[in-house]
TORPA-4810 file (N, C-alpha, C, O; in nm, 3 decimals):
<nodes>
NODE_1_8.460_10.268_11.283_8.474_10.214_11.417_8.470_10.330_11.516_8.544_10.427_11.502_X
NODE_2_8.384_10.320_11.615_8.373_10.423_11.717_8.453_10.380_11.838_8.459_10.262_11.873_X
NODE_3_8.514_10.479_11.902_8.588_10.445_12.024_8.565_10.555_12.126_8.540_10.670_12.092_X
NODE_4_8.573_10.517_12.253_8.555_10.611_12.361_8.676_10.701_12.377_8.775_10.687_12.305_X
NODE_5_8.666_10.793_12.473_8.776_10.887_12.496_8.905_10.815_12.533_9.012_10.856_12.490_X
NODE_6_8.896_10.709_12.611_9.015_10.634_12.651_9.085_10.571_12.533_9.207_10.579_12.520_X
NODE_7_9.006_10.506_12.444_9.065_10.444_12.325_9.122_10.550_12.232_9.227_10.528_12.172_X
NODE_8_9.055_10.664_12.218_9.105_10.771_12.132_9.237_10.825_12.184_9.329_10.852_12.106_X
NODE_9_9.248_10.840_12.316_9.373_10.889_12.375_9.485_10.789_12.351_9.597_10.829_12.316_X
NODE_10_9.457_10.659_12.370_9.558_10.556_12.346_9.602_10.554_12.200_9.720_10.537_12.170_X
NODE_11_9.507_10.572_12.110_9.540_10.575_11.967_9.627_10.696_11.936_9.723_10.684_11.859_X
NODE_12_9.597_10.811_11.994_9.678_10.932_11.973_9.819_10.912_12.028_9.916_10.953_11.965_X
NODE_13_9.830_10.850_12.145_9.962_10.824_12.203_10.041_10.726_12.117_10.162_10.740_12.102_X
NODE_14_9.972_10.625_12.061_10.038_10.526_11.977_10.099_10.593_11.853_10.207_10.556_11.809_X
NODE_15_10.027_10.691_11.799_10.073_10.755_11.677_10.167_10.871_11.701_10.228_10.921_11.607_X
NODE_16_10.180_10.916_11.824_10.260_11.035_11.855_10.402_11.020_11.802_10.468_10.918_11.824_X
NODE_17_10.448_11.122_11.733_10.585_11.124_11.685_10.610_11.040_11.562_10.724_11.033_11.516_X
NODE_18_10.510_10.976_11.507_10.528_10.893_11.389_10.504_10.974_11.262_10.417_11.061_11.257_X
NODE_19_10.583_10.943_11.161_10.575_11.013_11.035_10.539_10.918_10.922_10.571_10.799_10.926_X
NODE_20_10.472_10.972_10.825_10.456_10.905_10.697_10.558_10.972_10.606_10.562_11.094_10.597_X
NODE_21_10.638_10.892_10.539_10.741_10.949_10.453_10.723_10.902_10.308_10.667_10.795_10.282_X
NODE_22_10.771_10.984_10.218_10.766_10.955_10.076_10.909_10.963_10.023_10.972_11.068_10.029_X
NODE_23_10.959_10.852_9.970_11.095_10.845_9.917_11.090_10.799_9.773_11.007_10.716_9.736_X
NODE_24_11.179_10.854_9.689_11.185_10.812_9.550_11.319_10.742_9.523_11.425_10.793_9.558_X
NODE_25_11.312_10.628_9.461_11.431_10.555_9.420_11.484_10.617_9.290_11.410_10.631_9.193_X
NODE_26_11.612_10.652_9.290_11.673_10.708_9.169_11.684_10.600_9.061_11.674_10.630_8.942_X
NODE_27_11.703_10.478_9.103_11.721_10.367_9.008_11.591_10.329_8.938_11.589_10.312_8.816_X
NODE_28_11.483_10.316_9.014_11.356_10.269_8.956_11.253_10.379_8.938_11.156_10.362_8.864_X
NODE_29_11.273_10.491_9.005_11.180_10.604_9.006_11.052_10.573_9.084_10.960_10.655_9.087_X
NODE_30_11.045_10.456_9.148_10.928_10.423_9.230_10.929_10.507_9.357_11.033_10.553_9.402_X
NODE_31_10.810_10.526_9.413_10.795_10.605_9.536_10.751_10.513_9.648_10.655_10.437_9.635_X
NODE_32_10.822_10.521_9.759_10.789_10.442_9.878_10.706_10.527_9.972_10.743_10.640_10.003_X
NODE_33_10.596_10.473_10.017_10.515_10.535_10.122_10.535_10.450_10.246_10.489_10.336_10.252_X
NODE_34_10.605_10.505_10.345_10.636_10.429_10.465_10.603_10.507_10.590_10.554_10.620_10.585_X
NODE_35_10.632_10.444_10.704_10.597_10.502_10.834_10.710_10.473_10.931_10.766_10.363_10.932_X
NODE_36_10.744_10.573_11.012_10.850_10.553_11.110_10.838_10.655_11.223_10.792_10.767_11.202_X
NODE_37_10.881_10.614_11.341_10.889_10.709_11.452_11.031_10.762_11.466_11.058_10.851_11.547_X
NODE_38_11.123_10.707_11.386_11.263_10.753_11.385_11.305_10.766_11.239_11.381_10.684_11.187_X
NODE_39_11.254_10.871_11.173_11.270_10.883_11.029_11.415_10.884_10.983_11.450_10.813_10.888_X
NODE_40_11.500_10.961_11.048_11.639_10.970_11.002_11.708_10.834_11.005_11.782_10.799_10.913_X
NODE_41_11.686_10.758_11.110_11.743_10.624_11.120_11.685_10.533_11.013_11.758_10.457_10.949_X
NODE_42_11.555_10.541_10.994_11.488_10.457_10.894_11.538_10.490_10.755_11.562_10.401_10.673_X
NODE_43_11.554_10.619_10.728_11.604_10.661_10.596_11.744_10.603_10.572_11.771_10.549_10.464_X
NODE_44_11.831_10.615_10.670_11.967_10.562_10.656_11.964_10.411_10.633_12.040_10.359_10.551_X
NODE_45_11.877_10.342_10.705_11.865_10.197_10.690_11.819_10.161_10.549_11.875_10.071_10.487_X
NODE_46_11.719_10.230_10.499_11.667_10.201_10.365_11.770_10.232_10.257_11.786_10.155_10.162_X
NODE_47_11.841_10.344_10.271_11.944_10.380_10.174_12.053_10.272_10.171_12.102_10.236_10.064_X
NODE_48_12.089_10.222_10.287_12.190_10.117_10.296_12.138_9.987_10.232_12.208_9.923_10.153_X
NODE_49_12.015_9.949_10.266_11.957_9.825_10.214_11.944_9.828_10.062_11.968_9.727_9.996_X
NODE_50_11.907_9.943_10.007_11.884_9.955_9.863_12.009_9.995_9.787_12.008_10.003_9.664_X
NODE_51_12.117_10.020_9.860_12.246_10.056_9.799_12.234_10.176_9.706_12.295_10.180_9.599_X
NODE_52_12.156_10.275_9.749_12.140_10.397_9.671_12.088_10.508_9.762_12.030_10.482_9.868_X
NODE_53_12.110_10.630_9.719_12.048_10.742_9.789_11.903_10.749_9.746_11.872_10.743_9.627_X
NODE_54_11.817_10.761_9.842_11.674_10.774_9.813_11.637_10.920_9.832_11.671_10.981_9.934_X
NODE_55_11.569_10.975_9.735_11.530_11.117_9.744_11.412_11.131_9.838_11.310_11.063_9.824_X
NODE_56_11.427_11.221_9.935_11.317_11.249_10.028_11.222_11.346_9.958_11.258_11.461_9.932_X
NODE_57_11.102_11.300_9.929_11.003_11.385_9.864_10.922_11.464_9.965_10.872_11.572_9.934_X
NODE_58_10.909_11.410_10.085_10.835_11.481_10.188_10.794_11.388_10.300_10.804_11.266_10.290_X
NODE_59_10.748_11.448_10.407_10.697_11.374_10.523_10.571_11.444_10.571_10.549_11.562_10.546_X
NODE_60_10.489_11.369_10.640_10.368_11.424_10.699_10.344_11.350_10.831_10.372_11.230_10.842_X
NODE_61_10.294_11.420_10.931_10.266_11.358_11.059_10.156_11.255_11.045_10.062_11.274_10.968_X
NODE_62_10.167_11.145_11.119_10.063_11.044_11.114_9.933_11.093_11.179_9.829_11.028_11.166_X
NODE_63_9.939_11.207_11.246_9.816_11.267_11.299_9.727_11.314_11.185_9.606_11.327_11.202_X
NODE_64_9.787_11.340_11.069_9.714_11.392_10.954_9.669_11.279_10.861_9.553_11.273_10.823_X
NODE_65_9.759_11.191_10.825_9.731_11.078_10.736_9.788_10.951_10.798_9.890_10.955_10.867_X
NODE_66_9.724_10.839_10.774_9.775_10.710_10.819_9.831_10.635_10.699_9.781_10.647_10.587_X
NODE_67_9.936_10.559_10.724_10.002_10.486_10.616_9.905_10.395_10.542_9.899_10.397_10.419_X
NODE_68_9.828_10.315_10.615_9.738_10.220_10.547_9.630_10.293_10.466_9.585_10.244_10.363_X
NODE_69_9.591_10.410_10.514_9.494_10.492_10.440_9.553_10.535_10.306_9.486_10.528_10.203_X
NODE_70_9.679_10.578_10.308_9.745_10.619_10.183_9.768_10.500_10.091_9.757_10.512_9.969_X
NODE_71_9.801_10.384_10.148_9.819_10.265_10.067_9.688_10.228_9.996_9.690_10.182_9.882_X
NODE_72_9.575_10.247_10.065_9.445_10.220_10.003_9.415_10.321_9.893_9.371_10.285_9.784_X
NODE_73_9.440_10.450_9.922_9.412_10.555_9.824_9.489_10.532_9.695_9.435_10.551_9.586_X
NODE_74_9.614_10.489_9.708_9.699_10.471_9.590_9.716_10.325_9.550_9.814_10.289_9.484_X
NODE_75_9.622_10.239_9.590_9.635_10.095_9.564_9.642_10.062_9.415_9.705_9.963_9.377_X
NODE_76_9.580_10.142_9.330_9.581_10.114_9.186_9.718_10.135_9.122_9.744_10.083_9.014_X
NODE_77_9.805_10.209_9.189_9.939_10.231_9.133_10.047_10.161_9.216_10.166_10.186_9.198_X
NODE_78_10.005_10.074_9.307_10.101_9.997_9.386_10.174_9.900_9.293_10.113_9.832_9.211_X
NODE_79_10.307_9.896_9.308_10.388_9.805_9.230_10.420_9.681_9.313_10.393_9.569_9.272_X
NODE_80_10.478_9.704_9.431_10.510_9.594_9.522_10.522_9.651_9.663_10.586_9.754_9.685_X
NODE_81_10.460_9.582_9.758_10.466_9.622_9.900_10.434_9.770_9.918_10.322_9.813_9.890_X
NODE_82_10.532_9.849_9.965_10.510_9.992_9.992_10.560_10.082_9.878_10.573_10.203_9.896_X
NODE_83_10.589_10.023_9.762_10.643_10.097_9.649_10.534_10.119_9.545_10.460_10.028_9.509_X
NODE_84_10.526_10.244_9.499_10.419_10.286_9.408_10.477_10.351_9.283_10.590_10.401_9.284_X
NODE_85_10.399_10.350_9.176_10.440_10.418_9.052_10.461_10.566_9.080_10.394_10.625_9.165_X
NODE_86_10.553_10.623_9.009_10.582_10.766_9.020_10.481_10.842_8.933_10.515_10.894_8.827_X
NODE_87_10.358_10.846_8.979_10.250_10.905_8.899_10.229_11.051_8.936_10.266_11.096_9.044_X
NODE_88_10.167_11.124_8.844_10.136_11.265_8.867_10.041_11.280_8.985_10.052_11.376_9.062_X
NODE_89_9.948_11.187_9.001_9.852_11.194_9.111_9.924_11.185_9.245_9.896_11.262_9.337_X
NODE_90_10.016_11.090_9.256_10.090_11.074_9.381_10.182_11.194_9.405_10.190_11.244_9.517_X
NODE_91_10.252_11.240_9.302_10.339_11.357_9.317_10.258_11.481_9.358_10.304_11.560_9.441_X
NODE_92_10.140_11.499_9.301_10.054_11.612_9.338_10.010_11.602_9.484_10.007_11.701_9.556_X
NODE_93_9.975_11.480_9.527_9.936_11.459_9.665_10.050_11.498_9.759_10.030_11.569_9.858_X
NODE_94_10.171_11.452_9.728_10.287_11.482_9.810_10.312_11.633_9.814_10.338_11.689_9.920_X
NODE_95_10.304_11.697_9.699_10.326_11.842_9.692_10.224_11.918_9.776_10.256_12.020_9.837_X
NODE_96_10.101_11.869_9.778_9.994_11.937_9.851_9.997_11.911_10.002_9.966_12.001_10.080_X
NODE_97_10.034_11.789_10.044_10.018_11.751_10.184_10.146_11.733_10.264_10.145_11.742_10.387_X
NODE_98_10.256_11.707_10.197_10.380_11.675_10.269_10.470_11.798_10.278_10.451_11.897_10.208_X
NODE_99_10.568_11.788_10.366_10.666_11.895_10.383_10.806_11.837_10.376_10.827_11.718_10.403_X
NODE_100_10.902_11.920_10.339_11.043_11.881_10.345_11.107_11.936_10.471_11.226_11.914_10.495_X
NODE_101_11.029_12.008_10.552_11.080_12.065_10.677_11.077_11.957_10.784_10.981_11.945_10.860_X
NODE_102_11.184_11.878_10.789_11.190_11.767_10.884_11.187_11.814_11.028_11.139_11.742_11.116_X
NODE_103_11.239_11.933_11.054_11.240_11.985_11.191_11.098_12.004_11.243_11.075_11.994_11.364_X
NODE_104_11.004_12.029_11.155_10.866_12.054_11.197_10.796_11.926_11.241_10.703_11.931_11.321_X
NODE_105_10.840_11.812_11.190_10.768_11.688_11.217_10.860_11.574_11.256_10.813_11.461_11.272_X
NODE_106_10.988_11.599_11.271_11.085_11.493_11.289_11.082_11.433_11.429_11.007_11.476_11.516_X
NODE_107_11.165_11.333_11.446_11.176_11.259_11.571_11.231_11.348_11.681_11.279_11.458_11.652_X
NODE_108_11.226_11.305_11.806_11.272_11.387_11.916_11.414_11.440_11.896_11.498_11.374_11.835_X
NODE_109_11.438_11.559_11.946_11.566_11.628_11.928_11.684_11.552_11.989_11.799_11.575_11.949_X
NODE_110_11.659_11.464_12.084_11.771_11.395_12.149_11.817_11.272_12.073_11.907_11.202_12.119_X
NODE_111_11.758_11.243_11.958_11.803_11.129_11.878_11.928_11.170_11.801_11.931_11.275_11.736_X
NODE_112_12.029_11.086_11.808_12.155_11.113_11.741_12.191_10.992_11.656_12.180_10.878_11.702_X
NODE_113_12.234_11.017_11.533_12.280_10.907_11.448_12.431_10.896_11.461_12.503_10.995_11.444_X
NODE_114_12.478_10.777_11.489_12.620_10.751_11.506_12.657_10.632_11.419_12.597_10.525_11.432_X
NODE_115_12.755_10.649_11.329_12.796_10.533_11.249_12.865_10.429_11.338_12.949_10.463_11.421_X
NODE_116_12.827_10.303_11.320_12.883_10.194_11.400_12.932_10.086_11.304_12.864_10.051_11.208_X
NODE_117_13.049_10.035_11.331_13.104_9.923_11.255_13.001_9.811_11.253_12.940_9.782_11.355_X
NODE_118_12.982_9.747_11.138_12.877_9.646_11.125_12.898_9.527_11.219_12.800_9.466_11.264_X
NODE_119_13.023_9.492_11.247_13.049_9.381_11.339_13.007_9.417_11.482_12.951_9.335_11.555_X
NODE_120_13.034_9.541_11.521_12.992_9.588_11.653_12.839_9.595_11.659_12.779_9.556_11.759_X
NODE_121_12.777_9.643_11.551_12.631_9.651_11.548_12.569_9.512_11.559_12.469_9.494_11.629_X
NODE_122_12.628_9.416_11.490_12.577_9.278_11.496_12.588_9.224_11.638_12.495_9.162_11.689_X
NODE_123_12.703_9.247_11.702_12.723_9.199_11.839_12.627_9.268_11.936_12.573_9.204_12.027_X
NODE_124_12.607_9.397_11.916_12.514_9.471_12.002_12.373_9.415_11.986_12.300_9.401_12.085_X
NODE_125_12.334_9.384_11.863_12.202_9.327_11.840_12.187_9.193_11.910_12.085_9.166_11.974_X
NODE_126_12.289_9.107_11.898_12.285_8.978_11.967_12.276_8.996_12.118_12.197_8.928_12.184_X
NODE_127_12.357_9.086_12.174_12.356_9.109_12.318_12.220_9.159_12.365_12.168_9.116_12.468_X
NODE_128_12.162_9.251_12.289_12.031_9.305_12.325_11.925_9.194_12.320_11.842_9.183_12.410_X
NODE_129_11.928_9.113_12.215_11.832_9.002_12.204_11.847_8.904_12.320_11.747_8.855_12.373_X
NODE_130_11.972_8.875_12.358_11.995_8.784_12.471_11.939_8.840_12.601_11.898_8.764_12.689_X
NODE_131_11.936_8.972_12.614_11.881_9.036_12.733_11.731_9.062_12.721_11.665_9.100_12.818_X
NODE_132_11.678_9.042_12.602_11.535_9.063_12.579_11.495_9.210_12.578_11.384_9.244_12.617_X
NODE_133_11.587_9.296_12.532_11.557_9.439_12.527_11.584_9.492_12.386_11.659_9.430_12.310_X
NODE_134_11.523_9.605_12.350_11.550_9.664_12.219_11.697_9.708_12.207_11.759_9.744_12.306_X
NODE_135_11.749_9.703_12.086_11.888_9.739_12.062_11.916_9.883_12.109_12.020_9.909_12.170_X
NODE_136_11.823_9.975_12.079_11.848_10.115_12.117_11.858_10.129_12.270_11.934_10.212_12.319_X
NODE_137_11.782_10.049_12.344_11.791_10.055_12.490_11.925_10.002_12.538_11.988_10.057_12.628_X
NODE_138_11.969_9.892_12.476_12.098_9.834_12.511_12.211_9.933_12.484_12.295_9.958_12.571_X
NODE_139_12.212_9.991_12.363_12.318_10.087_12.327_12.312_10.212_12.415_12.415_10.267_12.453_X
NODE_140_12.191_10.255_12.446_12.176_10.373_12.531_12.235_10.348_12.669_12.301_10.435_12.726_X
NODE_141_12.211_10.227_12.725_12.265_10.198_12.858_12.418_10.189_12.854_12.485_10.233_12.947_X
NODE_142_12.473_10.132_12.746_12.619_10.127_12.732_12.679_10.267_12.723_12.780_10.297_12.787_X
NODE_143_12.616_10.351_12.644_12.664_10.488_12.629_12.654_10.565_12.760_12.746_10.639_12.797_X
NODE_144_12.543_10.547_12.830_12.524_10.615_12.958_12.634_10.576_13.056_12.690_10.661_13.124_X
NODE_145_12.666_10.446_13.061_12.770_10.397_13.149_12.906_10.454_13.109_12.984_10.496_13.196_X
NODE_146_12.936_10.456_12.979_13.064_10.510_12.931_13.077_10.658_12.963_13.184_10.704_13.003_X
NODE_147_12.969_10.734_12.944_12.972_10.878_12.974_12.990_10.900_13.124_13.067_10.986_13.166_X
NODE_148_12.919_10.822_13.204_12.935_10.835_13.350_13.077_10.804_13.393_13.134_10.876_13.475_X
NODE_149_13.134_10.696_13.339_13.272_10.659_13.372_13.369_10.769_13.330_13.462_10.802_13.404_X
NODE_150_13.348_10.824_13.212_13.434_10.930_13.162_13.423_11.056_13.249_13.523_11.123_13.277_X
NODE_151_13.301_11.086_13.292_13.277_11.203_13.376_13.350_11.189_13.511_13.405_11.286_13.564_X
NODE_152_13.351_11.068_13.564_13.417_11.042_13.694_13.567_11.066_13.684_13.631_11.104_13.782_X
NODE_153_13.624_11.043_13.564_13.768_11.061_13.545_13.807_11.207_13.533_13.924_11.241_13.549_X
NODE_154_13.713_11.293_13.506_13.744_11.437_13.485_13.766_11.505_13.619_13.794_11.625_13.623_X
</nodes>
């Protein structure tokens, strides 16, 4: 597919800051090939969902490889969805192309992970949905207001 300079710029902006990540399940030894613009948050979410620590095998910028491209390349060893066999071919690919230096390719420096009680998180999600805004925007505005209020008291 050919695209003009405008479409190419929009595509580059769409992919900016996004990572392709490779995670290994200790329980099944399967490798997940996924994509995220907030890797640390996504990793924490996946570890929680799978009730296990997932080994980070590496990450690569989406400017270099696209998730769907990698899913096609490794389609013969796909087990289910984004999970693939722990094959020598896939491990070699990761060793050759991915990095464990998250600082080199990670999400913006101003992203902070904060543990939140699940009941509070559920309520925040409901409140954000009722306002028609993303949860991170809702929480960010609450935090901004709390910091401003605290600053005024100093």
